N, C-alpha and C positions, 0 to 999 in steps of 0.2 A: 504494500500500500504506500502510495506516495506521501510526501510531507503535506501536500495540500489536502489530500483525502483524510489524513489523520486529523488535521485541523477542523475540517468540516464535520467529521464524525464526533469530535469532541464537542463541537457546538450543538450537534443533535442531542447528545446526552445532556448537555446543559439545558436545552429546551425541555426535555422530559423532567428534569429536576424542577424547573420552573412550573410546569404544568401540574406536577404532583401537589403543589401548594395552592393550586387554583381549582379546588374540588369542592362543590360542583362548578360547572362552567357553562356559560352561554358563548357561542362562537358566532360572530357576524359573518355569514357565509354568502359570498357573492358568486361562487363557481369559478373564480380565478385561481391560479396556481397557489398563491400565497395562503388564502383562506382555506383552500382545499387541503394543503399539506398540514396546516394548523389543525384543522378539524380531525383529520385522520390520526395525527399524533396525539391529540387530546383523547380520542377514543382509545387508542392503544395504551395510553398512560393511565388514565383514571376510569376507563370503562364507559361503554355506550350509555349506560343508565344514568351516568353523572354528567352527560353532555347534551345540550340542546343547541341545534343549529337554527339560526333565524336569518331568513332571506327577505330583503326588501324588493318589491317588484314595482317597476316604473318604466315608462316608454323610452326613457333616455339611457337605460342600461343595455349594453350591446348584447344581442342574441348570440354572438360568437363566444361570449363568456358564460351566459346563462344556460347554454345548451348542455353544459357539463354538470348542472346542479343535480338533476334526478339520478344519473348514474352514480355520482359520488355519495349521495344520500343513501342510495341502496347499498353501496359498499360499506359505508360507515354504520348503517342500521341504527341511526339515532332518531330521536324525536325531531321533527322538522316543522317549524312555524314559518309561514309565508305571510308577510304583511304588505298591504298596498301602501306605496309611498306617494303621497299626494303633493309633492313639491310644486307641480305645475299649476296648482290652485293658489299658490302663494305669490303675490306680486314681487316680493323681495328675491325670489328665485327667477321668476319669468323675466324680470328686468335685466338679469345677467350681469351683476356687478363683479368686480375682480375678486370679491370674497364670496362669490356664489357657492363655492364648495363648502364653506363654513356653515352657511344657512342650511344647505342640503343635509350635511352630516349631523347638524344639530337636531334636525327633525328625526333623522333615523336613530340617532343615539338616544334621544328622548323616548322613543318607542321601545328601544331595546331595554332601557332602564326600567320602564314600566313593566315589561314582560319579566325581567329579572326579579323585580319586587314582588310580582304576583306569584312567582315560583319560589320566593324566599332564597334567591341566589344572589350572592354578592358580586361574583366575578364575571365580567364580560370582556371578551378578547376580540381583537380584529387582526387582520393580516399585514399590518405595517411592518416593514423590514428596514434594514440599515440604509438601503438606497433612498428611501423616502426622506432621510435627513438632508439629502442634497437637492431636493426639489422644493418648489413653491407649493406648499400643502396647507392652505388655510383650514382645511378640515381637521388638521391635527389639534387645533385649539379646541374644537368641539369635543374631540376625544378626551382631552384633558379635563374639560368642564364636567363631563359625565363619567369620569373615571373609567374610561375604556382602556384596557391594558393591551400591550403589544409584546407578547411572549417571543415572537420571532426576532424582534428588534432587541429585546432584552438578552437574548441568547447570542446576539452579534451576527445573525444570519443575513446575508445579502441575497438579492434576487438570484444571482448565479448559483449560490450555494443551495438555495431552496430548490431550484430546478435540478441540481445534481442529486439531492436527497430524494426528491419526488421521483426522478427517473429510477434511482436505485430501488425505491420502494415498489415501483411498478404503476404509478399513477398515470392514467392515460393522457392527462392534459399537462404533463411535465414541460413540454416545449410550446405550450400555447402562447401566442403573441400577447403582450401586455395590451389590455383593452380598456383604456379610460372611458368614462361615460360619454355618450354621444354629445352631450351639452358642451364638452370641451372643444368641439369642432366649430363652435359658433363664437365669433369675436365678442369680447366683453362689451356690454352695453347694447348689443344687438339682441332684441327680445327673443326668447326661446319659445318656439311654438311646436305643436305636434306636426304640422306640415314640414317644417325644417328638419325635425328629427327623422321623420319618415324618409325624406329625400336623402339625407345623409346615410341612413341605414341601407336603403336600396342601392345607393351608389357603391357602398363598401361591399355589399353582397356581389354586385357585378364584378368588382375587382377580385374578390375572393374566388369567384367562379372562373375567372381568367387565369387563376393560379398565383395571384399576388396577395398572399396571406399577410395580415398585419398592416396593410396599407391604410392610410388616413385620407378622408375626404373632408376638407374644411369648406364651409359654406360662407362666402363673403358676398353680400347682396344675393344675387342668384348665380354667382360664379363658383364653380367647383375648383378648389385648389387641391391638386392631387399630390400626395406624398407617398412614394413607393419606398419600401424598405431598401436601404442602400445597396445591399448585395443583389438586388433584383432590378435595380434602376436601369442599367445598361440594356438588359434583356427587354424591358418594357419599351425603352426608347428605340430599340433597333427593329422591332417588328411592326405589325399593323395594329397593335393594341390601341394606340392613341386615337386613330380614326374610328375604330369599333367602339371604344369607350365614349367618345364624344357623341356618336350617334345615339347610344343608349341613354346617356345623360340627358340629352335633349328631350327624350321621350318621358322622362320623369320630372321635368320642370326646370332643369338648369338651362341657362341661356348661353353659357360659355364655360371653358375650362382652361386652367393653366397647370403646367406640370412643374413642381418644385425640383430644380436641377440638383439641389443638395440632397434630396431624398429624405426619408424618415429614418431616424436612428432609434431603433428599439432598445429598451433596457433588457439586457440578457445577463 
C-alpha cells in the first residue's frame, strides 16, 4: 500500500471514530458522492437503526445527482425522509442575491433540525469536505447556525480522497461529476424561475446524451454559455457537436450560445 493510500485509510478510520460519537445521527442526503459515502459509513459504524437519511426535493436540484438516491437508500437500508423544499416560494431566494445559498441552506437546515427534534436526535451531519474550505460557500454559515456537523471535513477528507474510498468500497457513483444546484447557472440578481431551471436542465441533458458528462450550461439572458469539462473540450470543438447543440438549444428556448474556451474545471 502506498504512502498516500495509508494516509487516506487513516483518515477513514478517523471518520469512523468521529461517527461513533454521533449516535444516533441524521444525514442530509443529496445523492452526491460526499453525502453518499457519509451515509454508508454512518450505517457501517453505528448501524442502520441509528441513522436517518433526509433528502430535500426541489426543481433546482440536478437529476444527475438525485438519480442515485433510491439505489443508495436501498443499499444502506435506512429510514429515509423526503421533504419538499419550497425555496422558490421565497422572494429572498427567487431574487438570487450573492448569498442565495445561505437562505436556501437555512431553510433546509431548519427543516432538518425540526425533524431531529421530533426524533429526539441531537446530531445532524452533511457532506462538506476539506475542498469546501477553499470555495465561496455562504451556506456554511447556515450550517453553523443550526449546528450541522461535517464529519468528512473533521476527518480531513478531501473530494479526491472521498472518491478513492467510495471506489474502494464499491459505491456506484464514486466518479460522479460534482453537480451544484441548477440555480448556480443563473447570474446573481437575475431572478430564478422554473422556466430557466427547466431550460438549463434540458440543455445539460442534451450535452450528457452527446457524451459530455459534467458539462455546465449557464443561462445569461437567453444565451447559453457552454462549459465543457477541460479534458473533453478539444473533442467537443473538433466535431459537429456545436452545430447539433445549437440546433437543439434553439428548440428549447435559447436564442444563442457561446462556448467557454477555458472549459469547466471539475473538482476531483
